[in-house]
Structures are given as C-alpha cells and as structure tokens.
C-alpha positions in Angstrom: 76.7 24.4 -2.7 75.2 22.0 -0.1 75.1 24.3 2.9 72.2 23.6 4.9 70.0 26.3 5.8 67.6 26.5 9.0 66.0 29.5 7.7 62.7 27.7 6.9 62.8 25.4 10.1 63.2 29.0 12.0 60.4 30.5 9.9 57.9 27.4 10.6 59.0 27.7 14.4 58.0 31.2 14.7 54.8 31.4 12.4 54.0 28.2 14.8 54.3 30.3 18.1 52.6 33.4 16.4 49.6 31.1 15.5 49.3 29.5 18.9 49.5 33.3 20.4 46.8 34.5 18.1 44.5 31.2 18.7 44.5 31.7 22.5 43.4 35.3 22.2 40.9 35.3 19.5 39.3 32.2 21.1 39.0 34.2 24.1 38.1 37.2 22.5 36.0 37.6 19.1 35.1 33.9 19.1 33.7 33.8 22.5 31.3 36.7 21.2 30.5 34.6 18.2 29.2 32.0 20.3 26.7 34.4 22.4 25.8 35.5 18.7 25.0 31.9 17.7 22.7 31.3 20.4 20.6 34.4 19.7 20.5 33.3 15.9 19.2 30.2 17.2 16.6 32.0 18.8 15.6 34.3 15.9 15.3 31.1 13.6 12.9 29.5 16.1 11.0 32.9 16.1 10.7 32.6 12.1 9.7 29.1 12.4 6.7 30.3 14.8 5.9 33.1 12.8 5.6 31.3 9.4 3.3 28.7 11.0 1.2 31.5 12.5 1.0 33.1 9.4 0.2 30.0 7.4 -2.6 29.5 10.1 -3.8 32.6 9.9 -7.2 33.8 8.0 -7.7 37.5 8.6 -5.8 39.7 6.2 -5.0 42.3 8.7 -3.6 39.8 10.9 -1.9 38.1 8.0 -0.3 41.8 7.1 1.0 42.3 10.6 2.6 38.5 10.8 4.3 39.3 7.3 5.8 42.6 8.9 7.3 40.9 12.0 8.4 37.7 9.6 10.6 40.6 7.3 11.7 41.9 10.5 13.0 38.7 11.9 14.6 37.7 8.4 16.3 40.8 8.4 17.7 40.2 12.0 18.4 37.1 11.0 20.9 38.3 8.0 22.6 41.0 10.4 23.3 38.4 12.9 24.6 35.7 10.5 26.8 38.5 8.8 28.0 39.9 12.3 28.6 35.9 13.6 30.6 35.1 10.4 32.8 38.3 10.9 33.6 37.7 14.7 34.5 33.6 13.6 37.2 34.8 10.9 40.0 36.1 13.4 40.0 32.3 15.1 39.8 30.5 11.7 42.6 32.7 10.4 44.7 31.9 13.6 44.1 28.2 13.2 45.2 28.0 9.6 48.2 30.0 10.6 48.8 27.2 13.1 48.8 24.6 11.0 50.9 26.4 8.1 53.6 27.2 10.8 53.2 23.1 11.7 53.9 22.5 8.0 56.7 24.8 7.6 58.4 23.5 10.5 58.2 19.9 9.6 59.2 21.0 5.6 62.0 22.9 7.4 63.4 19.6 9.2 62.9 17.6 6.2 65.0 20.4 4.2 67.9 20.1 6.9 68.0 16.5 6.5 68.4 16.1 3.0 70.3 19.0 2.3 69.3 22.0 -0.7 69.1 21.2 -4.1 68.9 23.1 -7.6 65.3 22.2 -8.6 64.2 25.9 -8.2 62.9 26.0 -12.0 61.0 22.9 -11.5 59.5 23.6 -8.0 58.5 27.1 -9.9 56.8 25.2 -12.7 54.8 23.0 -9.7 54.0 26.1 -7.8 52.3 27.3 -11.0 50.3 24.2 -11.6 49.6 23.9 -8.2 47.8 27.6 -8.5 46.0 26.5 -11.0 44.8 23.5 -9.5 43.9 25.3 -6.3 41.8 27.8 -8.4 39.7 25.0 -10.1 39.3 23.3 -6.3 38.0 26.8 -4.8 35.9 27.0 -8.4 34.5 23.4 -7.7 33.6 24.2 -3.7 32.1 27.7 -4.1 30.3 27.4 -7.0 29.3 24.0 -7.7 27.6 23.1 -4.2 24.4 22.3 -2.5 24.3 23.6 1.1 22.3 21.7 4.0 21.9 23.5 7.0 22.1 22.0 10.3 21.2 24.4 13.0 23.8 27.4 13.1 26.1 25.4 11.0 26.2 23.8 7.6 27.5 20.8 5.7 27.3 20.6 1.7 27.4 18.3 -1.4 30.3 19.7 -3.7 32.8 19.1 -6.4 35.9 20.5 -4.7 37.0 17.0 -3.8 37.6 16.4 -7.5 40.2 18.9 -8.2 41.7 17.7 -4.9 42.3 13.9 -5.8 43.1 15.4 -9.5 45.6 17.4 -8.2 47.6 15.1 -6.2 47.3 12.2 -9.5 48.7 15.2 -11.7 51.3 16.6 -9.4 52.0 14.3 -6.6 51.1 14.4 -3.2 52.9 17.2 -1.5 52.1 19.8 -4.2 48.7 18.1 -4.9 47.7 18.2 -1.5 48.6 21.6 -1.1 46.8 23.2 -4.1 43.4 21.2 -2.8 44.3 22.6 0.9 44.7 26.2 -0.5 42.3 26.2 -2.9 39.6 24.8 -0.7 40.5 26.6 2.6 39.9 29.7 0.7 36.5 28.6 -0.5 35.6 28.3 3.1 37.1 31.6 4.3 35.1 33.3 1.4 31.8 31.8 2.3 29.7 30.7 5.1 31.9 27.9 6.1 34.7 30.1 7.4 34.8 27.8 10.9 35.6 24.8 9.3 38.4 26.5 7.0 41.3 25.1 9.6 39.7 21.3 9.6 39.7 21.5 5.8 43.1 22.9 5.2 44.5 19.9 7.2 42.1 17.1 5.7 42.4 17.9 2.1 46.6 18.0 2.6 46.1 14.3 3.8 43.9 13.5 0.9 46.7 14.9 -1.4 49.8 13.3 0.3 47.7 9.7 0.5 46.7 9.8 -3.2 50.3 11.0 -4.1 51.9 8.3 -2.0 50.0 5.4 -3.5 49.9 6.8 -7.0 53.5 7.7 -7.2 55.6 6.6 -4.5 54.4 3.2 -4.3 52.7 2.4 -7.6 55.2 4.6 -9.9 51.7 5.7 -12.0 54.1 8.0 -14.3 56.0 5.1 -15.2 53.4 2.6 -16.3 52.6 1.9 -19.9 50.0 -0.6 -19.2 46.5 0.7 -20.0 44.7 -1.7 -17.5 47.3 -0.8 -14.9 47.4 3.0 -15.2 43.4 3.0 -14.6 43.8 0.5 -11.7 46.3 2.7 -9.9 44.4 5.7 -10.8 41.1 4.3 -9.4 43.1 2.6 -6.4 45.0 6.1 -5.6 41.8 8.2 -5.9 39.8 5.5 -3.4 42.3 5.2 -0.8 42.6 9.2 -0.6 38.8 9.5 -0.4 38.0 6.8 1.8 40.5 8.3 4.4 38.3 11.5 4.1 35.0 9.4 4.5 36.1 8.1 7.8 38.4 10.8 8.9 36.0 13.9 8.0 33.0 13.5 10.3 35.4 11.9 13.2 38.1 15.3 12.9 34.8 17.4 12.5 33.2 16.1 15.5 36.4 16.7 17.8 37.3 20.2 16.0 33.7 21.4 16.2 33.4 20.2 20.1 37.0 20.8 21.6 37.9 23.9 19.2 35.0 25.8 18.2 33.1 24.8 21.4 30.0 23.7 19.9 27.4 21.5 22.1 28.1 17.6 21.6 24.7 17.0 20.7 24.8 19.4 17.2 28.3 18.5 16.8 27.2 14.9 16.6 24.3 15.9 14.3 26.7 17.4 11.9 29.1 14.4 12.1 26.4 12.1 11.0 25.2 14.1 8.0 28.6 14.8 7.4 29.2 11.2 6.8 26.5 11.0 4.1 27.8 14.4 2.3 31.1 13.0 2.6 30.6 9.5 1.2 28.5 10.9 -1.7 31.5 13.5 -2.5 33.8 10.9 -2.2 32.2 8.4 -5.1 31.9 11.8 -7.0 35.4 12.8 -6.7 36.9 8.9 -7.3 35.0 8.9 -10.5 35.3 12.2 -12.1 39.0 12.9 -11.0 39.9 9.4 -12.4 38.1 10.5 -15.8 40.0 13.7 -15.9 43.3 12.3 -15.2 43.4 9.7 -17.9 41.7 11.9 -20.2 44.4 14.5 -19.6 47.7 11.9 -19.2 48.2 11.3 -23.0 48.6 15.4 -23.5 50.7 16.0 -20.4 53.1 13.0 -21.6 53.2 14.5 -24.8 54.1 18.0 -23.3 56.6 16.6 -20.7 54.5 17.7 -17.5 53.7 14.1 -16.3 54.5 13.5 -13.0 57.0 10.6 -13.2 57.8 10.2 -9.2 56.6 11.3 -6.1 57.3 14.7 -5.2 59.2 15.3 -1.9 59.6 18.4 0.5 62.1 20.3 -1.7 61.5 24.2 -0.4 
C-alpha cells in the first residue's frame, strides 16, 4: 500500500495550534503570577541572608532565640513560595512543549507525505522500545546524578544526562536517539526545580541527537565500519560535534529563551548564560568521554545480537 496518509500532518498542525493558544493564555495567566512570586521570593531570600548575618553577629542568648525563630519562619516562607512558583510555571512549560511537539509532528508529517508509507512497523516498534529505555537512563542521569548551582531564583547544574543523550544517538541514530534524549531530559526538568527549562531542553537535546546521528550514521556510516581505529574516531568525532553544538547553543538559546519567553530580567539571564557556559562545557567533556566508552563497550554485544544501527534512521512514522 503506497497511499499517502495526511493524518500525521493534520495532527501536527492541530497540536501546533493548540500549543500556540495555550502558550498565549498561560503566559498571560499563571506564568505572569509566577513572575510576581519570583520577585517576592527574591525578597525573602535577601531577608534570610540578612537574618543569618544578624544571627552570626548576635551574642545575647535571648536575641539569638528570637532571630532563630524569625529565620525558621523565613525559610518556611521561602519553601512555600518556591512550591507555589513551580506549580504556576508548569502550565506554561507544558504548553511550550506541546508547541514544540506540534512543530515536530508537522515536520514529520511533511516528510512522510513526501516519502510515502512503509512497512517497517515492527522495526519502528523495536526502536521505540529501545528509545524508551534510553529516555529513562537520560532521566536518571539528570535527576539523580547532578549538582545544582543556584543563580538568583533560577538554577543550572552539572549532571550526567547528556551522557545517555549522546549514547542514545550513537546506538539508535539521530531521530530516535534525539527523541529519547529530548523526552528523558524534559521529564527530568518537569519533575524537578528546572520546570521552566523543559521546552528549551526538549529542543536542544533533540538537536544534539540529530547532529550526533547525522555525523555517526548518515555521513560516516558508523554501523558499517570494521576497523577499530575508525570506529573509535567516528564515535568520538560524532559525540564531540553534538556536544560542541550544545556548548555554543545552550547559553545563547538559554539567554534569549529566558529573556523573551520567560520574561527574566536581562541581567539575570546574562548571568545564567555565563554560568551555563561553564557547566555546559564540563558536562560536554564528561558526555563525550563517557558516551564514547559506553558505546565502544556495548557495540560488540549489540552487533552479535543484531541490534547494531547500520544506517541513519529517517523520520518513518
């Protein structure tokens, strides 16, 4: 059957429109309230610093007891405001992800219409299962193996999520690997204090996977190589290219995303971008090294089992 079905394209357009409408309404509603709470939260944090300084300087026991009580109340207020702020930020973050998913589905629908249908459903199901496993590893690498670095009311972090994002693209190809990294890392953001970064994460991790897969499988045909040195060289090269993109794009995209989509003051967005550049570089070095080692270790077993990706995976949906 070669009949072309526009259902995927229509679905993508509808999701795209729904995402755009939700983005507009949530930005003017719950997210606007979260910005106001963010200002209040900053004030509480400043009061906490002042109270801690006064407590350290106090010598009278009664004065210290009063200050400790006040500090406990401020910390409780800070925790409450943080939870409220995160709950108000989630609808806007979800709507942005929906918008990106709609865009991705629309592109996939256009590609499918141009390429026609195919009979690789079983193969795609296997890839989907593998992608699900690697998405879970991406989530674990970010959610449980990270060091948070607070910057004002926002955060950045050292983490191991990118290791499995790159590994997914090496193992599955650009599309499925990028999707695994995007979904796993986005879920990690949505279930932690990085909820507002989720849409940016989805976009960047998908791009990392596409770049790694393009170089490794489309250009260099990694799965077809037999020479050990070439395999090592291609693996490292593809991983390095994907993470080099992230080193450059993450702080730049992050700055414009936080300034123009989240409405964060430029001074704070700039500070976040500078710190993100450092953390992203360290994360990139770790990702290239670890992902290359993991892939080279897994490759013989995957080849023997018949799961080794032999060529780039196209958008067959």
